[in-house]
TORPA-4810 file (N, C-alpha, C, O; in nm, 3 decimals):
<nodes>
NODE_1_-27.880_11.226_-21.248_-27.773_11.136_-21.257_-27.608_11.175_-21.201_-27.516_11.172_-21.281_M
NODE_2_-27.585_11.212_-21.051_-27.418_11.234_-21.031_-27.350_11.131_-21.008_-27.363_11.049_-20.916_Y
NODE_3_-27.258_11.134_-21.109_-27.153_11.018_-21.065_-27.039_11.058_-20.973_-26.971_11.159_-20.989_T
NODE_4_-27.026_10.990_-20.896_-26.890_11.027_-20.770_-26.792_10.925_-20.766_-26.795_10.835_-20.682_D
NODE_5_-26.676_10.941_-20.884_-26.562_10.827_-20.873_-26.515_10.815_-20.701_-26.529_10.705_-20.648_S
NODE_6_-26.480_10.892_-20.646_-26.422_10.896_-20.527_-26.512_10.807_-20.407_-26.461_10.721_-20.336_F
NODE_7_-26.647_10.844_-20.403_-26.735_10.759_-20.333_-26.772_10.638_-20.377_-26.885_10.632_-20.425_L
NODE_8_-26.691_10.516_-20.373_-26.712_10.380_-20.378_-26.730_10.326_-20.537_-26.759_10.219_-20.591_F
NODE_9_-26.698_10.461_-20.580_-26.737_10.431_-20.767_-26.891_10.357_-20.802_-26.919_10.264_-20.877_N
NODE_10_-26.963_10.433_-20.724_-27.096_10.414_-20.756_-27.181_10.543_-20.818_-27.124_10.653_-20.825_I
NODE_11_-27.330_10.526_-20.868_-27.385_10.641_-20.933_-27.491_10.709_-20.833_-27.581_10.629_-20.807_D
NODE_12_-27.503_10.800_-20.785_-27.608_10.861_-20.659_-27.678_10.958_-20.709_-27.636_11.066_-20.749_L
NODE_13_-27.829_10.904_-20.709_-27.931_10.948_-20.768_-27.951_11.052_-20.635_-27.968_11.009_-20.522_D
NODE_14_-27.945_11.204_-20.670_-27.894_11.296_-20.567_-28.073_11.324_-20.476_-28.091_11.382_-20.368_L
NODE_15_-28.158_11.273_-20.549_-28.286_11.250_-20.488_-28.346_11.197_-20.442_-28.463_11.228_-20.418_E
NODE_16_-28.266_11.044_-20.395_-28.244_10.932_-20.320_-28.221_10.996_-20.190_-28.113_10.973_-20.134_D
NODE_17_-28.295_11.066_-20.139_-28.234_11.088_-19.980_-28.147_11.010_-19.899_-28.038_11.030_-19.847_R
NODE_18_-28.244_10.894_-19.904_-28.192_10.776_-19.806_-28.028_10.734_-19.799_-27.954_10.722_-19.701_D
NODE_19_-27.998_10.713_-19.965_-27.931_10.656_-19.972_-27.789_10.770_-19.964_-27.673_10.734_-19.947_C
NODE_20_-27.832_10.892_-19.980_-27.735_11.005_-19.986_-27.715_11.033_-19.845_-27.602_11.069_-19.809_N
NODE_21_-27.828_11.021_-19.741_-27.805_11.028_-19.607_-27.685_10.935_-19.572_-27.569_10.974_-19.555_D
NODE_22_-27.724_10.823_-19.566_-27.632_10.709_-19.506_-27.499_10.728_-19.554_-27.412_10.721_-19.467_M
NODE_23_-27.459_10.750_-19.676_-27.342_10.766_-19.763_-27.270_10.904_-19.645_-27.160_10.885_-19.593_L
NODE_24_-27.330_11.001_-19.626_-27.284_11.132_-19.591_-27.255_11.080_-19.442_-27.139_11.103_-19.407_R
NODE_25_-27.337_11.013_-19.343_-27.312_10.941_-19.278_-27.222_10.877_-19.210_-27.195_10.863_-19.091_Y
NODE_26_-27.171_10.833_-19.332_-27.064_10.705_-19.309_-26.942_10.786_-19.323_-26.842_10.760_-19.257_S
NODE_27_-26.948_10.896_-19.418_-26.808_10.972_-19.455_-26.772_11.031_-19.321_-26.661_11.006_-19.276_M
NODE_28_-26.845_11.097_-19.262_-26.866_11.168_-19.144_-26.823_11.073_-19.069_-26.707_11.096_-19.037_V
NODE_29_-26.872_10.953_-19.016_-26.850_10.909_-18.912_-26.672_10.852_-18.930_-26.613_10.823_-18.826_D
NODE_30_-26.610_10.841_-19.045_-26.519_10.801_-19.054_-26.407_10.936_-19.085_-26.305_10.924_-19.154_S
NODE_31_-26.453_11.064_-19.017_-26.347_11.187_-19.054_-26.223_11.175_-18.931_-26.101_11.175_-18.941_F
NODE_32_-26.301_11.165_-18.829_-26.270_11.160_-18.700_-26.222_11.276_-18.638_-26.257_11.377_-18.699_G
NODE_33_-26.130_11.303_-18.503_-26.090_11.401_-18.480_-26.202_11.520_-18.461_-26.323_11.493_-18.459_G
NODE_34_-26.142_11.676_-18.445_-26.179_11.798_-18.480_-26.293_11.842_-18.568_-26.250_11.903_-18.666_H
NODE_35_-26.474_11.826_-18.563_-26.512_11.864_-18.636_-26.578_11.990_-18.675_-26.685_12.024_-18.625_M
NODE_36_-26.511_12.067_-18.770_-26.572_12.198_-18.817_-26.659_12.213_-18.904_-26.677_12.112_-18.973_G
NODE_37_-26.707_12.281_-18.923_-26.829_12.338_-19.045_-26.822_12.375_-19.156_-26.718_12.437_-19.179_K
NODE_38_-26.893_12.364_-19.243_-26.863_12.390_-19.389_-26.989_12.512_-19.439_-27.088_12.536_-19.370_V
NODE_39_-26.966_12.561_-19.537_-27.084_12.680_-19.561_-27.016_12.792_-19.656_-26.905_12.782_-19.708_G
NODE_40_-27.078_12.868_-19.664_-27.069_12.996_-19.757_-27.088_13.139_-19.667_-27.151_13.130_-19.561_I
NODE_41_-27.049_13.233_-19.698_-27.024_13.328_-19.630_-27.046_13.459_-19.715_-27.041_13.448_-19.837_Y
NODE_42_-27.070_13.580_-19.661_-27.047_13.737_-19.678_-27.001_13.791_-19.570_-27.013_13.746_-19.456_W
NODE_43_-26.948_13.886_-19.599_-26.870_13.982_-19.499_-26.921_14.097_-19.526_-26.967_14.124_-19.638_L
NODE_44_-26.920_14.199_-19.402_-26.995_14.335_-19.435_-26.834_14.421_-19.497_-26.721_14.374_-19.484_N
NODE_45_-26.865_14.545_-19.559_-26.784_14.606_-19.602_-26.649_14.643_-19.515_-26.536_14.625_-19.560_K
NODE_46_-26.674_14.692_-19.397_-26.565_14.765_-19.293_-26.507_14.626_-19.290_-26.407_14.632_-19.219_P
NODE_47_-26.527_14.482_-19.341_-26.436_14.381_-19.280_-26.443_14.335_-19.137_-26.345_14.277_-19.091_L
NODE_48_-26.561_14.358_-19.054_-26.507_14.388_-18.908_-26.609_14.238_-18.847_-26.599_14.182_-18.738_D
NODE_49_-26.715_14.199_-18.976_-26.839_14.151_-18.910_-26.874_14.044_-19.037_-26.833_14.050_-19.153_A
NODE_50_-26.963_13.945_-18.975_-27.030_13.877_-19.076_-27.153_13.963_-19.143_-27.249_14.009_-19.081_F
NODE_51_-27.131_13.973_-19.270_-27.297_14.008_-19.278_-27.419_13.870_-19.307_-27.541_13.881_-19.299_F
NODE_52_-27.349_13.761_-19.336_-27.458_13.634_-19.357_-27.383_13.551_-19.378_-27.353_13.527_-19.495_L
NODE_53_-27.310_13.456_-19.243_-27.289_13.355_-19.241_-27.403_13.223_-19.262_-27.510_13.211_-19.202_P
NODE_54_-27.343_13.127_-19.369_-27.422_12.995_-19.350_-27.341_12.843_-19.332_-27.301_12.764_-19.417_L
NODE_55_-27.336_12.840_-19.211_-27.231_12.705_-19.167_-27.342_12.606_-19.113_-27.447_12.612_-19.049_S
NODE_56_-27.246_12.492_-19.186_-27.336_12.325_-19.158_-27.235_12.249_-19.087_-27.112_12.245_-19.095_Y
NODE_57_-27.313_12.196_-19.023_-27.236_12.055_-18.959_-27.202_11.974_-19.099_-27.284_11.976_-19.191_D
NODE_58_-27.062_11.893_-19.112_-27.049_11.779_-19.224_-27.143_11.716_-19.216_-27.175_11.671_-19.326_L
NODE_59_-27.245_11.672_-19.089_-27.353_11.571_-19.094_-27.451_11.640_-19.218_-27.495_11.561_-19.302_A
NODE_60_-27.477_11.749_-19.228_-27.583_11.800_-19.313_-27.502_11.854_-19.429_-27.568_11.930_-19.501_D
NODE_61_-27.380_11.835_-19.464_-27.310_11.843_-19.614_-27.359_11.775_-19.718_-27.434_11.677_-19.713_S
NODE_62_-27.307_11.838_-19.828_-27.295_11.729_-19.963_-27.200_11.694_-20.017_-27.114_11.775_-20.052_V
NODE_63_-27.185_11.526_-20.043_-27.079_11.497_-20.101_-27.050_11.555_-20.209_-27.157_11.565_-20.269_A
NODE_64_-26.949_11.613_-20.288_-26.925_11.658_-20.403_-26.783_11.588_-20.446_-26.688_11.646_-20.394_Y
NODE_65_-26.757_11.512_-20.503_-26.649_11.418_-20.553_-26.569_11.377_-20.422_-26.594_11.280_-20.351_G
NODE_66_-26.456_11.483_-20.402_-26.390_11.399_-20.257_-26.421_11.523_-20.175_-26.383_11.520_-20.058_K
NODE_67_-26.477_11.622_-20.213_-26.569_11.725_-20.100_-26.686_11.739_-20.054_-26.788_11.722_-20.122_W
NODE_68_-26.683_11.784_-19.881_-26.782_11.815_-19.817_-26.853_11.959_-19.847_-26.804_12.040_-19.768_M
NODE_69_-26.925_12.006_-19.909_-26.961_12.101_-19.934_-27.057_12.205_-19.893_-27.085_12.152_-19.786_I
NODE_70_-27.112_12.285_-19.895_-27.252_12.329_-19.838_-27.394_12.297_-19.910_-27.384_12.326_-20.030_S
NODE_71_-27.491_12.259_-19.885_-27.568_12.214_-19.931_-27.626_12.369_-20.007_-27.713_12.362_-20.094_P
NODE_72_-27.578_12.483_-19.970_-27.613_12.637_-20.048_-27.500_12.669_-20.136_-27.389_12.616_-20.131_E
NODE_73_-27.540_12.760_-20.217_-27.459_12.835_-20.318_-27.506_12.958_-20.291_-27.615_12.975_-20.236_D
NODE_74_-27.395_13.096_-20.342_-27.403_13.208_-20.294_-27.526_13.253_-20.367_-27.622_13.297_-20.303_H
NODE_75_-27.529_13.246_-20.487_-27.612_13.264_-20.598_-27.766_13.210_-20.599_-27.848_13.281_-20.657_A
NODE_76_-27.799_13.119_-20.554_-27.930_13.043_-20.510_-27.967_13.136_-20.408_-28.052_13.224_-20.406_T
NODE_77_-27.891_13.100_-20.331_-27.943_13.164_-20.145_-28.008_13.313_-20.203_-28.127_13.345_-20.197_Y
NODE_78_-27.900_13.390_-20.257_-27.959_13.509_-20.266_-28.034_13.525_-20.329_-28.124_13.590_-20.275_W
NODE_79_-28.058_13.489_-20.468_-28.224_13.509_-20.547_-28.328_13.458_-20.464_-28.437_13.517_-20.461_D
NODE_80_-28.304_13.345_-20.389_-28.443_13.314_-20.295_-28.486_13.392_-20.154_-28.593_13.374_-20.096_A
NODE_81_-28.381_13.481_-20.113_-28.384_13.521_-20.013_-28.353_13.687_-19.983_-28.326_13.746_-19.877_H
NODE_82_-28.367_13.736_-20.126_-28.387_13.893_-20.178_-28.420_13.993_-20.144_-28.371_14.105_-20.152_V
NODE_83_-28.560_13.933_-20.081_-28.663_14.035_-20.015_-28.644_14.016_-19.853_-28.706_14.092_-19.779_R
NODE_84_-28.579_13.937_-19.811_-28.574_13.900_-19.659_-28.445_13.956_-19.593_-28.336_13.944_-19.649_E
NODE_85_-28.460_14.022_-19.459_-28.368_14.079_-19.398_-28.260_13.958_-19.386_-28.298_13.844_-19.413_D
NODE_86_-28.134_13.982_-19.347_-28.084_14.137_-19.378_-28.052_14.169_-19.510_-28.022_14.288_-19.516_P
NODE_87_-28.044_14.096_-19.646_-28.021_14.138_-19.771_-28.095_14.233_-19.832_-28.042_14.314_-19.907_I
NODE_88_-28.232_14.233_-19.806_-28.348_14.322_-19.837_-28.323_14.480_-19.784_-28.385_14.577_-19.828_R
NODE_89_-28.230_14.484_-19.690_-28.187_14.618_-19.636_-28.055_14.685_-19.677_-28.017_14.793_-19.632_L
NODE_90_-27.998_14.617_-19.756_-27.918_14.673_-19.843_-27.939_14.776_-19.930_-28.052_14.772_-19.980_L
NODE_91_-27.849_14.894_-19.975_-27.875_14.959_-20.084_-27.902_14.874_-20.233_-27.852_14.766_-20.263_A
NODE_92_-27.974_14.938_-20.295_-28.004_14.850_-20.458_-27.892_14.807_-20.484_-27.888_14.684_-20.495_R
NODE_93_-27.791_14.865_-20.498_-27.700_14.817_-20.629_-27.621_14.671_-20.513_-27.543_14.588_-20.561_R
NODE_94_-27.640_14.670_-20.442_-27.554_14.544_-20.342_-27.670_14.472_-20.356_-27.655_14.360_-20.406_H
NODE_95_-27.780_14.505_-20.326_-27.906_14.425_-20.328_-27.925_14.305_-20.503_-27.946_14.187_-20.533_R
NODE_96_-27.902_14.432_-20.566_-27.913_14.319_-20.679_-27.800_14.252_-20.743_-27.816_14.212_-20.858_E
NODE_97_-27.709_14.238_-20.694_-27.598_14.156_-20.704_-27.501_14.135_-20.609_-27.418_14.216_-20.568_N
NODE_98_-27.522_13.982_-20.564_-27.434_13.917_-20.477_-27.324_13.920_-20.450_-27.285_13.887_-20.338_Y
NODE_99_-27.219_13.970_-20.572_-27.115_13.935_-20.545_-27.051_14.054_-20.516_-26.929_14.058_-20.503_S
NODE_100_-27.147_14.187_-20.501_-27.087_14.320_-20.445_-27.018_14.282_-20.256_-26.914_14.332_-20.213_C
NODE_101_-27.064_14.234_-20.214_-27.030_14.191_-20.090_-26.881_14.099_-20.091_-26.863_14.015_-20.179_L
NODE_102_-26.767_14.127_-19.974_-26.656_14.011_-20.027_-26.747_13.850_-19.942_-26.845_13.854_-19.868_P
NODE_103_-26.692_13.761_-19.976_-26.760_13.635_-20.006_-26.680_13.509_-20.029_-26.580_13.505_-20.100_R
NODE_104_-26.733_13.404_-19.964_-26.632_13.290_-19.990_-26.728_13.158_-19.924_-26.847_13.152_-19.890_G
NODE_105_-26.616_13.058_-19.925_-26.700_12.950_-19.888_-26.560_12.849_-19.834_-26.442_12.854_-19.866_R
NODE_106_-26.652_12.735_-19.716_-26.575_12.680_-19.654_-26.636_12.535_-19.711_-26.757_12.516_-19.727_V
NODE_107_-26.527_12.431_-19.741_-26.494_12.323_-19.808_-26.437_12.238_-19.751_-26.321_12.266_-19.722_S
NODE_108_-26.476_12.129_-19.719_-26.403_12.000_-19.662_-26.370_11.926_-19.781_-26.433_11.900_-19.883_Y
NODE_109_-26.212_11.890_-19.722_-26.126_11.768_-19.857_-26.130_11.628_-19.771_-26.062_11.603_-19.671_D
NODE_110_-26.207_11.560_-19.820_-26.212_11.449_-19.756_-26.091_11.327_-19.788_-26.110_11.207_-19.770_T
NODE_111_-25.991_11.376_-19.828_-25.875_11.319_-19.876_-25.777_11.333_-19.771_-25.738_11.239_-19.701_I
NODE_112_-25.721_11.506_-19.755_-25.655_11.544_-19.734_-25.705_11.587_-19.579_-25.642_11.663_-19.507_A
NODE_113_-25.774_11.552_-19.560_-25.846_11.543_-19.425_-25.848_11.681_-19.406_-25.806_11.690_-19.290_K
NODE_114_-25.874_11.824_-19.454_-25.830_11.933_-19.392_-25.956_12.039_-19.457_-25.991_12.013_-19.572_R
NODE_115_-26.021_12.149_-19.392_-26.063_12.254_-19.442_-26.000_12.364_-19.505_-25.911_12.431_-19.452_Y
NODE_116_-26.055_12.386_-19.633_-26.078_12.493_-19.730_-26.120_12.605_-19.762_-26.180_12.636_-19.865_Y
NODE_117_-26.085_12.683_-19.660_-26.138_12.882_-19.692_-26.128_12.928_-19.821_-26.011_12.924_-19.858_V
NODE_118_-26.200_12.968_-19.902_-26.188_12.990_-20.018_-26.221_13.150_-19.980_-26.315_13.193_-19.914_Y
NODE_119_-26.122_13.215_-20.037_-26.188_13.432_-20.009_-26.086_13.506_-20.113_-25.982_13.461_-20.161_H
NODE_120_-26.124_13.585_-20.127_-26.068_13.667_-20.213_-25.973_13.820_-20.181_-25.913_13.833_-20.074_G
NODE_121_-25.972_13.885_-20.247_-25.816_14.016_-20.225_-25.859_14.077_-20.111_-25.809_14.189_-20.100_N
NODE_122_-25.937_14.047_-20.017_-25.975_14.113_-19.889_-25.949_14.093_-19.792_-25.984_14.174_-19.706_W
NODE_123_-25.844_13.929_-19.739_-25.875_13.847_-19.646_-25.731_13.928_-19.542_-25.622_13.961_-19.590_L
NODE_124_-25.768_13.942_-19.412_-25.708_13.996_-19.303_-25.677_13.940_-19.180_-25.762_13.861_-19.138_T
NODE_125_-25.596_13.956_-19.123_-25.603_13.837_-18.970_-25.716_13.860_-18.916_-25.752_13.753_-18.868_P
NODE_126_-25.803_13.949_-18.894_-25.941_13.974_-18.808_-25.998_13.898_-18.882_-26.004_13.794_-18.817_Q
NODE_127_-26.056_13.876_-18.997_-26.135_13.801_-19.085_-26.103_13.666_-19.069_-26.202_13.595_-19.048_V
NODE_128_-25.959_13.591_-19.075_-25.933_13.461_-19.071_-25.999_13.431_-18.919_-26.036_13.315_-18.896_Q
NODE_129_-26.014_13.526_-18.822_-26.048_13.492_-18.662_-26.201_13.497_-18.709_-26.232_13.378_-18.702_Q
NODE_130_-26.285_13.548_-18.742_-26.380_13.537_-18.763_-26.473_13.419_-18.805_-26.576_13.371_-18.759_L
NODE_131_-26.362_13.385_-18.949_-26.370_13.251_-19.018_-26.380_13.165_-18.906_-26.484_13.118_-18.858_L
NODE_132_-26.244_13.146_-18.863_-26.215_13.034_-18.737_-26.350_13.013_-18.687_-26.438_12.941_-18.735_M
NODE_133_-26.355_13.081_-18.589_-26.439_13.067_-18.493_-26.618_13.059_-18.577_-26.703_12.984_-18.531_Q
NODE_134_-26.637_13.119_-18.661_-26.774_13.069_-18.725_-26.831_12.935_-18.762_-26.939_12.877_-18.748_E
NODE_135_-26.687_12.904_-18.828_-26.698_12.735_-18.884_-26.644_12.649_-18.805_-26.602_12.543_-18.851_F
NODE_136_-26.633_12.681_-18.662_-26.519_12.578_-18.559_-26.404_12.525_-18.648_-26.373_12.408_-18.667_S
NODE_137_-26.362_12.612_-18.687_-26.199_12.557_-18.765_-26.070_12.573_-18.644_-26.060_12.658_-18.556_L
NODE_138_-25.992_12.475_-18.673_-25.842_12.464_-18.612_-25.767_12.481_-18.685_-25.758_12.399_-18.776_E
NODE_139_-25.687_12.581_-18.684_-25.555_12.614_-18.729_-25.480_12.520_-18.800_-25.452_12.554_-18.915_E
NODE_140_-25.431_12.384_-18.751_-25.376_12.318_-18.822_-25.439_12.224_-18.910_-25.380_12.148_-18.987_A
NODE_141_-25.598_12.237_-18.890_-25.664_12.175_-19.006_-25.741_12.240_-19.134_-25.822_12.195_-19.215_D
NODE_142_-25.671_12.386_-19.111_-25.732_12.464_-19.223_-25.648_12.514_-19.273_-25.534_12.535_-19.232_T
NODE_143_-25.718_12.551_-19.415_-25.577_12.630_-19.497_-25.720_12.700_-19.615_-25.823_12.666_-19.673_I
NODE_144_-25.603_12.845_-19.585_-25.696_12.964_-19.641_-25.634_12.988_-19.811_-25.520_13.030_-19.831_F
NODE_145_-25.709_12.961_-19.900_-25.678_12.989_-20.023_-25.758_13.088_-20.109_-25.878_13.094_-20.139_E
NODE_146_-25.651_13.162_-20.136_-25.720_13.285_-20.237_-25.778_13.233_-20.346_-25.743_13.119_-20.375_F
NODE_147_-25.873_13.300_-20.429_-25.983_13.254_-20.517_-26.004_13.375_-20.618_-26.041_13.488_-20.586_D
NODE_148_-25.988_13.350_-20.686_-26.024_13.522_-20.818_-26.177_13.547_-20.812_-26.228_13.659_-20.816_T
NODE_149_-26.245_13.426_-20.801_-26.390_13.441_-20.828_-26.448_13.506_-20.695_-26.559_13.560_-20.698_H
NODE_150_-26.378_13.500_-20.588_-26.423_13.577_-20.462_-26.352_13.717_-20.438_-26.341_13.751_-20.320_Y
NODE_151_-26.315_13.780_-20.512_-26.281_13.914_-20.520_-26.387_14.018_-20.552_-26.472_14.004_-20.640_C
NODE_152_-26.375_14.116_-20.477_-26.442_14.228_-20.481_-26.388_14.328_-20.520_-26.449_14.435_-20.524_V
</nodes>
């Protein structure tokens, strides 16, 4: 059982797809304005392209407190797809540890009505542009937030 005090102070059983979908769609309808995307991503080591971006419309995201987040997390996704392209093509040391590549996440704050792009110690202006394009973000509604969890 998942209790979310921000969302109408109700208990939400995440296995109840109808209830979760209804809640998500009603929240998305109330956001208004430009609709960016949320998700997780990995970049290649030269930081000039995505290795693996996973972006989702807000309608396909998951409510988590005041946030709309990706339905995927880095560790679970990596483990489930490690034997598939493009992950399987990496050198073994990278393939065995999802945190070897620069990575981060994009989440939407439903109160501030802003997208937060979490990144490590490798952010450059060029990478910011890649992220803005991939996740359909607008500068005025986006905050780039350093997080040591994503450092390489």
